[in-house]
Structure formats: structure tokens, C-alpha cells
Steps between C-alpha positions, in 0.01 A plus 500: 500500500379600844427226754192540712449355844172323566468602865184301566656183363814557709300562820290188445810289432669622819183462707437148368860403570481631857170319552651169392802546726297610802168314480594240762710728721419641842455871562848517650651330195316740269627800695854363485470456121392860443751641746782318321375629164488851643855477636631377165327783316642759740852356459462513123374861511787604726755333274351673197507835679868452591581408137330817376684714753835344408447529125 
């Protein structure tokens, strides 16, 4: 059986989660949050790329 991704539901869940975490934060704190998320995603992508190249 094929699993389907409900993209709208996923986006809303992520957006709602970010809103709850950031609603009382300053602009600087919000920028820091997203910069850290971006760094983590880039590290993960680079690690995945290295794994694919090695395998």
C-alpha cells in the first residue's frame, strides 16, 4: 500500500509549531531560530551527500 503525504497538513503543523515557539520572541531571537534551523538542514544535506558519494 502506498503512503501519501498530506503536504498541507504537514506545512500547517510546522507553521503552528514555529508560531508557538516564537510568538513571544524578539526579532533577533526569531532570526537566530531560523538561522540555526538552516545550519542544521545544511549539515544534514552535506552528510547525506557524502554518504551517497561514499556508497
